[in-house]
PQR file of N, CA, C, O and H, with PARSE charges and radii, in Angstrom:
ATOM      1  N   MET A   1       3.189  10.855  12.304 -0.4000 1.5000
ATOM      2  CA  MET A   1       2.706   9.743  11.523 -0.0000 2.0000
ATOM      3  C   MET A   1       3.723   8.609  11.519  0.5500 1.7000
ATOM      4  O   MET A   1       3.320   7.447  11.571 -0.5500 1.4000
ATOM      5  N   ALA A   2       4.992   8.884  11.462 -0.4000 1.5000
ATOM      6  CA  ALA A   2       6.012   7.840  11.412 -0.0000 2.0000
ATOM      7  C   ALA A   2       5.963   6.932  12.631  0.5500 1.7000
ATOM      8  O   ALA A   2       6.359   5.769  12.545 -0.5500 1.4000
ATOM      9  H   ALA A   2       5.320   9.828  11.420  0.4000 1.0000
ATOM     10  N   GLU A   3       5.494   7.427  13.746 -0.4000 1.5000
ATOM     11  CA  GLU A   3       5.430   6.596  14.941 -0.0000 2.0000
ATOM     12  C   GLU A   3       4.385   5.495  14.820  0.5500 1.7000
ATOM     13  O   GLU A   3       4.389   4.564  15.625 -0.5500 1.4000
ATOM     14  H   GLU A   3       5.173   8.372  13.816  0.4000 1.0000
ATOM     15  N   ASN A   4       3.497   5.573  13.845 -0.4000 1.5000
ATOM     16  CA  ASN A   4       2.470   4.566  13.626 -0.0000 2.0000
ATOM     17  C   ASN A   4       2.882   3.510  12.609  0.5500 1.7000
ATOM     18  O   ASN A   4       2.089   2.625  12.285 -0.5500 1.4000
ATOM     19  H   ASN A   4       3.493   6.330  13.191  0.4000 1.0000
ATOM     20  N   VAL A   5       4.098   3.587  12.105 -0.4000 1.5000
ATOM     21  CA  VAL A   5       4.567   2.643  11.097 -0.0000 2.0000
ATOM     22  C   VAL A   5       5.009   1.358  11.781  0.5500 1.7000
ATOM     23  O   VAL A   5       5.764   1.386  12.753 -0.5500 1.4000
ATOM     24  H   VAL A   5       4.742   4.306  12.368  0.4000 1.0000
ATOM     25  N   GLN A   6       4.534   0.240  11.265 -0.4000 1.5000
ATOM     26  CA  GLN A   6       4.889  -1.050  11.824 -0.0000 2.0000
ATOM     27  C   GLN A   6       5.292  -1.984  10.693  0.5500 1.7000
ATOM     28  O   GLN A   6       4.556  -2.125   9.716 -0.5500 1.4000
ATOM     29  H   GLN A   6       3.921   0.218  10.475  0.4000 1.0000
ATOM     30  N   ARG A   7       6.441  -2.619  10.812 -0.4000 1.5000
ATOM     31  CA  ARG A   7       6.863  -3.607   9.824 -0.0000 2.0000
ATOM     32  C   ARG A   7       6.173  -4.923  10.139  0.5500 1.7000
ATOM     33  O   ARG A   7       6.045  -5.316  11.298 -0.5500 1.4000
ATOM     34  H   ARG A   7       7.039  -2.504  11.606  0.4000 1.0000
ATOM     35  N   ILE A   8       5.728  -5.596   9.080 -0.4000 1.5000
ATOM     36  CA  ILE A   8       5.057  -6.874   9.260 -0.0000 2.0000
ATOM     37  C   ILE A   8       5.688  -7.914   8.343  0.5500 1.7000
ATOM     38  O   ILE A   8       6.374  -7.572   7.380 -0.5500 1.4000
ATOM     39  H   ILE A   8       5.832  -5.277   8.138  0.4000 1.0000
ATOM     40  N   SER A   9       5.455  -9.165   8.646 -0.4000 1.5000
ATOM     41  CA  SER A   9       5.998 -10.266   7.854 -0.0000 2.0000
ATOM     42  C   SER A   9       5.195 -10.427   6.563  0.5500 1.7000
ATOM     43  O   SER A   9       4.075  -9.927   6.465 -0.5500 1.4000
ATOM     44  H   SER A   9       4.897  -9.443   9.428  0.4000 1.0000
ATOM     45  N   PRO A  10       5.757 -11.117   5.580 -0.5600 1.5000
ATOM     46  CA  PRO A  10       4.993 -11.393   4.359  0.2800 2.0000
ATOM     47  C   PRO A  10       3.693 -12.149   4.648  0.5500 1.7000
ATOM     48  O   PRO A  10       2.680 -11.926   3.985 -0.5500 1.4000
ATOM     49  N   GLU A  11       3.727 -13.041   5.637 -0.4000 1.5000
ATOM     50  CA  GLU A  11       2.519 -13.796   5.983 -0.0000 2.0000
ATOM     51  C   GLU A  11       1.430 -12.878   6.527  0.5500 1.7000
ATOM     52  O   GLU A  11       0.254 -13.019   6.193 -0.5500 1.4000
ATOM     53  H   GLU A  11       4.550 -13.222   6.175  0.4000 1.0000
ATOM     54  N   ALA A  12       1.843 -11.941   7.366 -0.4000 1.5000
ATOM     55  CA  ALA A  12       0.869 -10.984   7.896 -0.0000 2.0000
ATOM     56  C   ALA A  12       0.353 -10.087   6.785  0.5500 1.7000
ATOM     57  O   ALA A  12      -0.828  -9.742   6.761 -0.5500 1.4000
ATOM     58  H   ALA A  12       2.798 -11.826   7.637  0.4000 1.0000
ATOM     59  N   ALA A  13       1.225  -9.708   5.868 -0.4000 1.5000
ATOM     60  CA  ALA A  13       0.807  -8.867   4.739 -0.0000 2.0000
ATOM     61  C   ALA A  13      -0.240  -9.581   3.896  0.5500 1.7000
ATOM     62  O   ALA A  13      -1.181  -8.955   3.408 -0.5500 1.4000
ATOM     63  H   ALA A  13       2.185  -9.988   5.887  0.4000 1.0000
ATOM     64  N   GLN A  14      -0.078 -10.879   3.726 -0.4000 1.5000
ATOM     65  CA  GLN A  14      -1.049 -11.651   2.938 -0.0000 2.0000
ATOM     66  C   GLN A  14      -2.440 -11.558   3.548  0.5500 1.7000
ATOM     67  O   GLN A  14      -3.431 -11.487   2.821 -0.5500 1.4000
ATOM     68  H   GLN A  14       0.687 -11.387   4.123  0.4000 1.0000
ATOM     69  N   LYS A  15      -2.523 -11.558   4.865 -0.4000 1.5000
ATOM     70  CA  LYS A  15      -3.826 -11.420   5.523 -0.0000 2.0000
ATOM     71  C   LYS A  15      -4.445 -10.065   5.205  0.5500 1.7000
ATOM     72  O   LYS A  15      -5.661  -9.954   5.048 -0.5500 1.4000
ATOM     73  H   LYS A  15      -1.717 -11.616   5.455  0.4000 1.0000
ATOM     74  N   HIS A  16      -3.609  -9.037   5.110 -0.4000 1.5000
ATOM     75  CA  HIS A  16      -4.115  -7.699   4.787 -0.0000 2.0000
ATOM     76  C   HIS A  16      -4.595  -7.633   3.339  0.5500 1.7000
ATOM     77  O   HIS A  16      -5.524  -6.891   3.020 -0.5500 1.4000
ATOM     78  H   HIS A  16      -2.621  -9.127   5.238  0.4000 1.0000
ATOM     79  N   VAL A  17      -3.960  -8.409   2.470 -0.4000 1.5000
ATOM     80  CA  VAL A  17      -4.381  -8.453   1.068 -0.0000 2.0000
ATOM     81  C   VAL A  17      -5.838  -8.893   0.986  0.5500 1.7000
ATOM     82  O   VAL A  17      -6.598  -8.409   0.146 -0.5500 1.4000
ATOM     83  H   VAL A  17      -3.205  -9.012   2.729  0.4000 1.0000
ATOM     84  N   ASN A  18      -6.212  -9.803   1.856 -0.4000 1.5000
ATOM     85  CA  ASN A  18      -7.570 -10.334   1.843 -0.0000 2.0000
ATOM     86  C   ASN A  18      -8.544  -9.525   2.696  0.5500 1.7000
ATOM     87  O   ASN A  18      -9.713  -9.893   2.810 -0.5500 1.4000
ATOM     88  H   ASN A  18      -5.595 -10.195   2.538  0.4000 1.0000
ATOM     89  N   SER A  19      -8.084  -8.440   3.291 -0.4000 1.5000
ATOM     90  CA  SER A  19      -8.944  -7.604   4.130 -0.0000 2.0000
ATOM     91  C   SER A  19      -9.311  -6.328   3.370  0.5500 1.7000
ATOM     92  O   SER A  19      -9.160  -6.245   2.152 -0.5500 1.4000
ATOM     93  H   SER A  19      -7.134  -8.141   3.199  0.4000 1.0000
ATOM     94  N   ASP A  20      -9.788  -5.358   4.108 -0.4000 1.5000
ATOM     95  CA  ASP A  20     -10.196  -4.086   3.512 -0.0000 2.0000
ATOM     96  C   ASP A  20      -9.067  -3.057   3.502  0.5500 1.7000
ATOM     97  O   ASP A  20      -9.306  -1.876   3.247 -0.5500 1.4000
ATOM     98  H   ASP A  20      -9.911  -5.426   5.098  0.4000 1.0000
ATOM     99  N   ALA A  21      -7.844  -3.497   3.776 -0.4000 1.5000
ATOM    100  CA  ALA A  21      -6.707  -2.572   3.802 -0.0000 2.0000
ATOM    101  C   ALA A  21      -6.438  -2.044   2.390  0.5500 1.7000
ATOM    102  O   ALA A  21      -6.654  -2.739   1.397 -0.5500 1.4000
ATOM    103  H   ALA A  21      -7.649  -4.455   3.983  0.4000 1.0000
ATOM    104  N   LEU A  22      -5.970  -0.818   2.332 -0.4000 1.5000
ATOM    105  CA  LEU A  22      -5.558  -0.217   1.064 -0.0000 2.0000
ATOM    106  C   LEU A  22      -4.109  -0.603   0.819  0.5500 1.7000
ATOM    107  O   LEU A  22      -3.235  -0.272   1.620 -0.5500 1.4000
ATOM    108  H   LEU A  22      -5.795  -0.254   3.139  0.4000 1.0000
ATOM    109  N   LEU A  23      -3.846  -1.300  -0.279 -0.4000 1.5000
ATOM    110  CA  LEU A  23      -2.488  -1.718  -0.618 -0.0000 2.0000
ATOM    111  C   LEU A  23      -1.850  -0.686  -1.527  0.5500 1.7000
ATOM    112  O   LEU A  23      -2.428  -0.282  -2.536 -0.5500 1.4000
ATOM    113  H   LEU A  23      -4.557  -1.568  -0.930  0.4000 1.0000
ATOM    114  N   VAL A  24      -0.652  -0.267  -1.155 -0.4000 1.5000
ATOM    115  CA  VAL A  24       0.080   0.723  -1.942 -0.0000 2.0000
ATOM    116  C   VAL A  24       1.432   0.138  -2.307  0.5500 1.7000
ATOM    117  O   VAL A  24       2.250  -0.150  -1.434 -0.5500 1.4000
ATOM    118  H   VAL A  24      -0.183  -0.595  -0.335  0.4000 1.0000
ATOM    119  N   CYS A  25       1.660  -0.033  -3.589 -0.4000 1.5000
ATOM    120  CA  CYS A  25       2.955  -0.488  -4.084 -0.0000 2.0000
ATOM    121  C   CYS A  25       3.879   0.723  -4.073  0.5500 1.7000
ATOM    122  O   CYS A  25       3.691   1.661  -4.847 -0.5500 1.4000
ATOM    123  H   CYS A  25       0.995   0.201  -4.299  0.4000 1.0000
ATOM    124  N   ALA A  26       4.875   0.699  -3.195 -0.4000 1.5000
ATOM    125  CA  ALA A  26       5.649   1.894  -2.871 -0.0000 2.0000
ATOM    126  C   ALA A  26       6.824   2.159  -3.811  0.5500 1.7000
ATOM    127  O   ALA A  26       7.908   2.523  -3.357 -0.5500 1.4000
ATOM    128  H   ALA A  26       5.028  -0.063  -2.566  0.4000 1.0000
ATOM    129  N   TYR A  27       6.620   1.985  -5.089 -0.4000 1.5000
ATOM    130  CA  TYR A  27       7.638   2.339  -6.083 -0.0000 2.0000
ATOM    131  C   TYR A  27       7.228   3.636  -6.768  0.5500 1.7000
ATOM    132  O   TYR A  27       6.061   3.807  -7.122 -0.5500 1.4000
ATOM    133  H   TYR A  27       5.739   1.689  -5.458  0.4000 1.0000
ATOM    134  N   ASP A  28       8.186   4.563  -6.960 -0.4000 1.5000
ATOM    135  CA  ASP A  28       7.864   5.803  -7.689 -0.0000 2.0000
ATOM    136  C   ASP A  28       7.909   5.579  -9.191  0.5500 1.7000
ATOM    137  O   ASP A  28       7.310   6.343  -9.949 -0.5500 1.4000
ATOM    138  H   ASP A  28       9.134   4.425  -6.673  0.4000 1.0000
ATOM    139  N   ASP A  29       8.598   4.558  -9.623 -0.4000 1.5000
ATOM    140  CA  ASP A  29       8.778   4.271 -11.042 -0.0000 2.0000
ATOM    141  C   ASP A  29       7.577   3.479 -11.574  0.5500 1.7000
ATOM    142  O   ASP A  29       7.321   2.373 -11.099 -0.5500 1.4000
ATOM    143  H   ASP A  29       9.084   3.938  -9.008  0.4000 1.0000
ATOM    144  N   PRO A  30       6.837   4.023 -12.548 -0.5600 1.5000
ATOM    145  CA  PRO A  30       5.666   3.320 -13.090  0.2800 2.0000
ATOM    146  C   PRO A  30       6.003   1.942 -13.651  0.5500 1.7000
ATOM    147  O   PRO A  30       5.182   1.028 -13.567 -0.5500 1.4000
ATOM    148  N   HIS A  31       7.188   1.780 -14.217 -0.4000 1.5000
ATOM    149  CA  HIS A  31       7.599   0.476 -14.765 -0.0000 2.0000
ATOM    150  C   HIS A  31       7.728  -0.561 -13.641  0.5500 1.7000
ATOM    151  O   HIS A  31       7.270  -1.694 -13.785 -0.5500 1.4000
ATOM    152  H   HIS A  31       7.854   2.522 -14.285  0.4000 1.0000
ATOM    153  N   LYS A  32       8.348  -0.171 -12.530 -0.4000 1.5000
ATOM    154  CA  LYS A  32       8.476  -1.086 -11.390 -0.0000 2.0000
ATOM    155  C   LYS A  32       7.108  -1.418 -10.804  0.5500 1.7000
ATOM    156  O   LYS A  32       6.862  -2.550 -10.388 -0.5500 1.4000
ATOM    157  H   LYS A  32       8.719   0.750 -12.413  0.4000 1.0000
ATOM    158  N   PHE A  33       6.217  -0.421 -10.774 -0.4000 1.5000
ATOM    159  CA  PHE A  33       4.855  -0.685 -10.296 -0.0000 2.0000
ATOM    160  C   PHE A  33       4.201  -1.743 -11.165  0.5500 1.7000
ATOM    161  O   PHE A  33       3.634  -2.706 -10.648 -0.5500 1.4000
ATOM    162  H   PHE A  33       6.417   0.499 -11.112  0.4000 1.0000
ATOM    163  N   GLU A  34       4.273  -1.578 -12.468 -0.4000 1.5000
ATOM    164  CA  GLU A  34       3.655  -2.539 -13.385 -0.0000 2.0000
ATOM    165  C   GLU A  34       4.213  -3.946 -13.195  0.5500 1.7000
ATOM    166  O   GLU A  34       3.474  -4.925 -13.294 -0.5500 1.4000
ATOM    167  H   GLU A  34       4.733  -0.796 -12.888  0.4000 1.0000
ATOM    168  N   GLN A  35       5.502  -4.051 -12.925 -0.4000 1.5000
ATOM    169  CA  GLN A  35       6.138  -5.356 -12.761 -0.0000 2.0000
ATOM    170  C   GLN A  35       5.841  -5.993 -11.411  0.5500 1.7000
ATOM    171  O   GLN A  35       5.801  -7.220 -11.316 -0.5500 1.4000
ATOM    172  H   GLN A  35       6.103  -3.256 -12.845  0.4000 1.0000
ATOM    173  N   ASN A  36       5.632  -5.200 -10.363 -0.4000 1.5000
ATOM    174  CA  ASN A  36       5.628  -5.735  -9.006 -0.0000 2.0000
ATOM    175  C   ASN A  36       4.343  -5.559  -8.210  0.5500 1.7000
ATOM    176  O   ASN A  36       4.288  -5.987  -7.058 -0.5500 1.4000
ATOM    177  H   ASN A  36       5.665  -4.203 -10.440  0.4000 1.0000
ATOM    178  N   HIS A  37       3.313  -4.948  -8.775 -0.4000 1.5000
ATOM    179  CA  HIS A  37       2.135  -4.695  -7.944 -0.0000 2.0000
ATOM    180  C   HIS A  37       1.281  -5.952  -7.751  0.5500 1.7000
ATOM    181  O   HIS A  37       1.202  -6.822  -8.619 -0.5500 1.4000
ATOM    182  H   HIS A  37       3.358  -4.600  -9.711  0.4000 1.0000
ATOM    183  N   LEU A  38       0.659  -6.007  -6.596 -0.4000 1.5000
ATOM    184  CA  LEU A  38      -0.289  -7.065  -6.291 -0.0000 2.0000
ATOM    185  C   LEU A  38      -1.659  -6.646  -6.801  0.5500 1.7000
ATOM    186  O   LEU A  38      -1.941  -5.457  -6.952 -0.5500 1.4000
ATOM    187  H   LEU A  38       0.724  -5.300  -5.891  0.4000 1.0000
ATOM    188  N   ALA A  39      -2.494  -7.618  -7.062 -0.4000 1.5000
ATOM    189  CA  ALA A  39      -3.853  -7.325  -7.526 -0.0000 2.0000
ATOM    190  C   ALA A  39      -4.555  -6.418  -6.521  0.5500 1.7000
ATOM    191  O   ALA A  39      -4.556  -6.700  -5.322 -0.5500 1.4000
ATOM    192  H   ALA A  39      -2.265  -8.583  -6.940  0.4000 1.0000
ATOM    193  N   GLY A  40      -5.139  -5.355  -6.996 -0.4000 1.5000
ATOM    194  CA  GLY A  40      -5.878  -4.428  -6.148 -0.0000 2.0000
ATOM    195  C   GLY A  40      -5.045  -3.304  -5.561  0.5500 1.7000
ATOM    196  O   GLY A  40      -5.594  -2.385  -4.954 -0.5500 1.4000
ATOM    197  H   GLY A  40      -5.139  -5.126  -7.969  0.4000 1.0000
ATOM    198  N   ALA A  41      -3.742  -3.358  -5.728 -0.4000 1.5000
ATOM    199  CA  ALA A  41      -2.869  -2.316  -5.178 -0.0000 2.0000
ATOM    200  C   ALA A  41      -2.910  -1.077  -6.067  0.5500 1.7000
ATOM    201  O   ALA A  41      -3.140  -1.153  -7.274 -0.5500 1.4000
ATOM    202  H   ALA A  41      -3.296  -4.105  -6.221  0.4000 1.0000
ATOM    203  N   ILE A  42      -2.677   0.066  -5.423 -0.4000 1.5000
ATOM    204  CA  ILE A  42      -2.554   1.305  -6.180 -0.0000 2.0000
ATOM    205  C   ILE A  42      -1.088   1.740  -6.152  0.5500 1.7000
ATOM    206  O   ILE A  42      -0.307   1.287  -5.316 -0.5500 1.4000
ATOM    207  H   ILE A  42      -2.491   0.127  -4.442  0.4000 1.0000
ATOM    208  N   SER A  43      -0.740   2.609  -7.064 -0.4000 1.5000
ATOM    209  CA  SER A  43       0.643   3.094  -7.123 -0.0000 2.0000
ATOM    210  C   SER A  43       0.865   4.165  -6.060  0.5500 1.7000
ATOM    211  O   SER A  43      -0.087   4.718  -5.508 -0.5500 1.4000
ATOM    212  H   SER A  43      -1.375   2.978  -7.744  0.4000 1.0000
ATOM    213  N   LEU A  44       2.113   4.440  -5.788 -0.4000 1.5000
ATOM    214  CA  LEU A  44       2.456   5.489  -4.836 -0.0000 2.0000
ATOM    215  C   LEU A  44       1.934   6.839  -5.322  0.5500 1.7000
ATOM    216  O   LEU A  44       1.463   7.646  -4.521 -0.5500 1.4000
ATOM    217  H   LEU A  44       2.885   3.990  -6.236  0.4000 1.0000
ATOM    218  N   ASP A  45       2.016   7.090  -6.628 -0.4000 1.5000
ATOM    219  CA  ASP A  45       1.486   8.343  -7.185 -0.0000 2.0000
ATOM    220  C   ASP A  45      -0.024   8.454  -6.966  0.5500 1.7000
ATOM    221  O   ASP A  45      -0.526   9.522  -6.616 -0.5500 1.4000
ATOM    222  H   ASP A  45       2.399   6.435  -7.279  0.4000 1.0000
ATOM    223  N   GLU A  46      -0.746   7.347  -7.173 -0.4000 1.5000
ATOM    224  CA  GLU A  46      -2.194   7.358  -6.935 -0.0000 2.0000
ATOM    225  C   GLU A  46      -2.485   7.642  -5.461  0.5500 1.7000
ATOM    226  O   GLU A  46      -3.393   8.408  -5.137 -0.5500 1.4000
ATOM    227  H   GLU A  46      -0.338   6.480  -7.457  0.4000 1.0000
ATOM    228  N   PHE A  47      -1.709   7.019  -4.575 -0.4000 1.5000
ATOM    229  CA  PHE A  47      -1.903   7.245  -3.150 -0.0000 2.0000
ATOM    230  C   PHE A  47      -1.705   8.715  -2.798  0.5500 1.7000
ATOM    231  O   PHE A  47      -2.504   9.302  -2.069 -0.5500 1.4000
ATOM    232  H   PHE A  47      -0.972   6.396  -4.839  0.4000 1.0000
ATOM    233  N   LYS A  48      -0.631   9.304  -3.325 -0.4000 1.5000
ATOM    234  CA  LYS A  48      -0.354  10.717  -3.041 -0.0000 2.0000
ATOM    235  C   LYS A  48      -1.501  11.596  -3.538  0.5500 1.7000
ATOM    236  O   LYS A  48      -1.884  12.553  -2.866 -0.5500 1.4000
ATOM    237  H   LYS A  48       0.018   8.827  -3.917  0.4000 1.0000
ATOM    238  N   ALA A  49      -2.048  11.276  -4.708 -0.4000 1.5000
ATOM    239  CA  ALA A  49      -3.137  12.066  -5.276 -0.0000 2.0000
ATOM    240  C   ALA A  49      -4.422  11.942  -4.451  0.5500 1.7000
ATOM    241  O   ALA A  49      -5.204  12.889  -4.376 -0.5500 1.4000
ATOM    242  H   ALA A  49      -1.736  10.499  -5.255  0.4000 1.0000
ATOM    243  N   GLN A  50      -4.642  10.778  -3.835 -0.4000 1.5000
ATOM    244  CA  GLN A  50      -5.872  10.526  -3.082 -0.0000 2.0000
ATOM    245  C   GLN A  50      -5.730  10.752  -1.585  0.5500 1.7000
ATOM    246  O   GLN A  50      -6.727  10.713  -0.864 -0.5500 1.4000
ATOM    247  H   GLN A  50      -4.006  10.008  -3.896  0.4000 1.0000
ATOM    248  N   ALA A  51      -4.525  10.987  -1.105 -0.4000 1.5000
ATOM    249  CA  ALA A  51      -4.250  11.017   0.338 -0.0000 2.0000
ATOM    250  C   ALA A  51      -5.203  11.917   1.117  0.5500 1.7000
ATOM    251  O   ALA A  51      -5.639  11.551   2.208 -0.5500 1.4000
ATOM    252  H   ALA A  51      -3.715  11.019  -1.690  0.4000 1.0000
ATOM    253  N   GLY A  52      -5.525  13.059   0.589 -0.4000 1.5000
ATOM    254  CA  GLY A  52      -6.399  13.981   1.302 -0.0000 2.0000
ATOM    255  C   GLY A  52      -7.837  13.527   1.413  0.5500 1.7000
ATOM    256  O   GLY A  52      -8.570  14.007   2.278 -0.5500 1.4000
ATOM    257  H   GLY A  52      -5.170  13.357  -0.298  0.4000 1.0000
ATOM    258  N   SER A  53      -8.258  12.612   0.556 -0.4000 1.5000
ATOM    259  CA  SER A  53      -9.650  12.184   0.556 -0.0000 2.0000
ATOM    260  C   SER A  53      -9.861  10.765   1.097  0.5500 1.7000
ATOM    261  O   SER A  53     -10.994  10.284   1.138 -0.5500 1.4000
ATOM    262  H   SER A  53      -7.663  12.222  -0.147  0.4000 1.0000
ATOM    263  N   LEU A  54      -8.791  10.098   1.508 -0.4000 1.5000
ATOM    264  CA  LEU A  54      -8.932   8.734   2.028 -0.0000 2.0000
ATOM    265  C   LEU A  54      -9.460   8.767   3.461  0.5500 1.7000
ATOM    266  O   LEU A  54      -9.129   9.670   4.229 -0.5500 1.4000
ATOM    267  H   LEU A  54      -7.871  10.488   1.475  0.4000 1.0000
ATOM    268  N   PRO A  55     -10.282   7.776   3.818 -0.5600 1.5000
ATOM    269  CA  PRO A  55     -10.774   7.708   5.195  0.2800 2.0000
ATOM    270  C   PRO A  55      -9.613   7.541   6.170  0.5500 1.7000
ATOM    271  O   PRO A  55      -8.708   6.744   5.922 -0.5500 1.4000
ATOM    272  N   ARG A  56      -9.630   8.275   7.262 -0.4000 1.5000
ATOM    273  CA  ARG A  56      -8.533   8.245   8.238 -0.0000 2.0000
ATOM    274  C   ARG A  56      -8.497   6.928   9.019  0.5500 1.7000
ATOM    275  O   ARG A  56      -7.474   6.597   9.618 -0.5500 1.4000
ATOM    276  H   ARG A  56     -10.365   8.922   7.463  0.4000 1.0000
ATOM    277  N   ASP A  57      -9.590   6.182   9.018 -0.4000 1.5000
ATOM    278  CA  ASP A  57      -9.628   4.945   9.789 -0.0000 2.0000
ATOM    279  C   ASP A  57      -9.325   3.701   8.951  0.5500 1.7000
ATOM    280  O   ASP A  57      -9.370   2.584   9.467 -0.5500 1.4000
ATOM    281  H   ASP A  57     -10.421   6.451   8.531  0.4000 1.0000
ATOM    282  N   ARG A  58      -9.022   3.879   7.689 -0.4000 1.5000
ATOM    283  CA  ARG A  58      -8.704   2.737   6.825 -0.0000 2.0000
ATOM    284  C   ARG A  58      -7.222   2.397   6.935  0.5500 1.7000
ATOM    285  O   ARG A  58      -6.366   3.277   6.844 -0.5500 1.4000
ATOM    286  H   ARG A  58      -8.985   4.787   7.270  0.4000 1.0000
ATOM    287  N   GLU A  59      -6.929   1.135   7.129 -0.4000 1.5000
ATOM    288  CA  GLU A  59      -5.546   0.688   7.225 -0.0000 2.0000
ATOM    289  C   GLU A  59      -4.886   0.782   5.866  0.5500 1.7000
ATOM    290  O   GLU A  59      -5.499   0.447   4.852 -0.5500 1.4000
ATOM    291  H   GLU A  59      -7.624   0.420   7.202  0.4000 1.0000
ATOM    292  N   VAL A  60      -3.642   1.235   5.835 -0.4000 1.5000
ATOM    293  CA  VAL A  60      -2.868   1.357   4.600 -0.0000 2.0000
ATOM    294  C   VAL A  60      -1.625   0.490   4.739  0.5500 1.7000
ATOM    295  O   VAL A  60      -0.883   0.612   5.714 -0.5500 1.4000
ATOM    296  H   VAL A  60      -3.144   1.507   6.659  0.4000 1.0000
ATOM    297  N   VAL A  61      -1.398  -0.381   3.770 -0.4000 1.5000
ATOM    298  CA  VAL A  61      -0.223  -1.245   3.760 -0.0000 2.0000
ATOM    299  C   VAL A  61       0.653  -0.844   2.569  0.5500 1.7000
ATOM    300  O   VAL A  61       0.254  -0.989   1.413 -0.5500 1.4000
ATOM    301  H   VAL A  61      -2.000  -0.481   2.978  0.4000 1.0000
ATOM    302  N   PHE A  62       1.856  -0.337   2.872 -0.4000 1.5000
ATOM    303  CA  PHE A  62       2.830  -0.029   1.841 -0.0000 2.0000
ATOM    304  C   PHE A  62       3.746  -1.228   1.693  0.5500 1.7000
ATOM    305  O   PHE A  62       4.166  -1.819   2.688 -0.5500 1.4000
ATOM    306  H   PHE A  62       2.180  -0.220   3.810  0.4000 1.0000
ATOM    307  N   TYR A  63       4.058  -1.588   0.464 -0.4000 1.5000
ATOM    308  CA  TYR A  63       4.974  -2.708   0.270 -0.0000 2.0000
ATOM    309  C   TYR A  63       5.823  -2.456  -0.964  0.5500 1.7000
ATOM    310  O   TYR A  63       5.467  -1.655  -1.829 -0.5500 1.4000
ATOM    311  H   TYR A  63       3.717  -1.108  -0.344  0.4000 1.0000
ATOM    312  N   CYS A  64       6.934  -3.144  -1.032 -0.4000 1.5000
ATOM    313  CA  CYS A  64       7.743  -3.200  -2.247 -0.0000 2.0000
ATOM    314  C   CYS A  64       8.269  -4.627  -2.355  0.5500 1.7000
ATOM    315  O   CYS A  64       8.517  -5.294  -1.351 -0.5500 1.4000
ATOM    316  H   CYS A  64       7.223  -3.795  -0.330  0.4000 1.0000
ATOM    317  N   ALA A  65       8.428  -5.065  -3.566 -0.4000 1.5000
ATOM    318  CA  ALA A  65       8.813  -6.459  -3.810 -0.0000 2.0000
ATOM    319  C   ALA A  65      10.289  -6.672  -3.640  0.5500 1.7000
ATOM    320  O   ALA A  65      10.775  -7.790  -3.811 -0.5500 1.4000
ATOM    321  H   ALA A  65       8.226  -4.522  -4.381  0.4000 1.0000
TER
END
């Protein structure tokens, strides 16, 4: 899975915000998530809980502020 990881610019990330990509705010600390998440993003804990049921063809964008 790590071989599929690609770093992108903030500008490219903004395009994903407006697409169907799943946004994951990659902080383990709930306080940091609350302070830094983008609208529509889920927490890392939520992602871990849903990982087994997410569609394999959906793009996932992990970010931290």
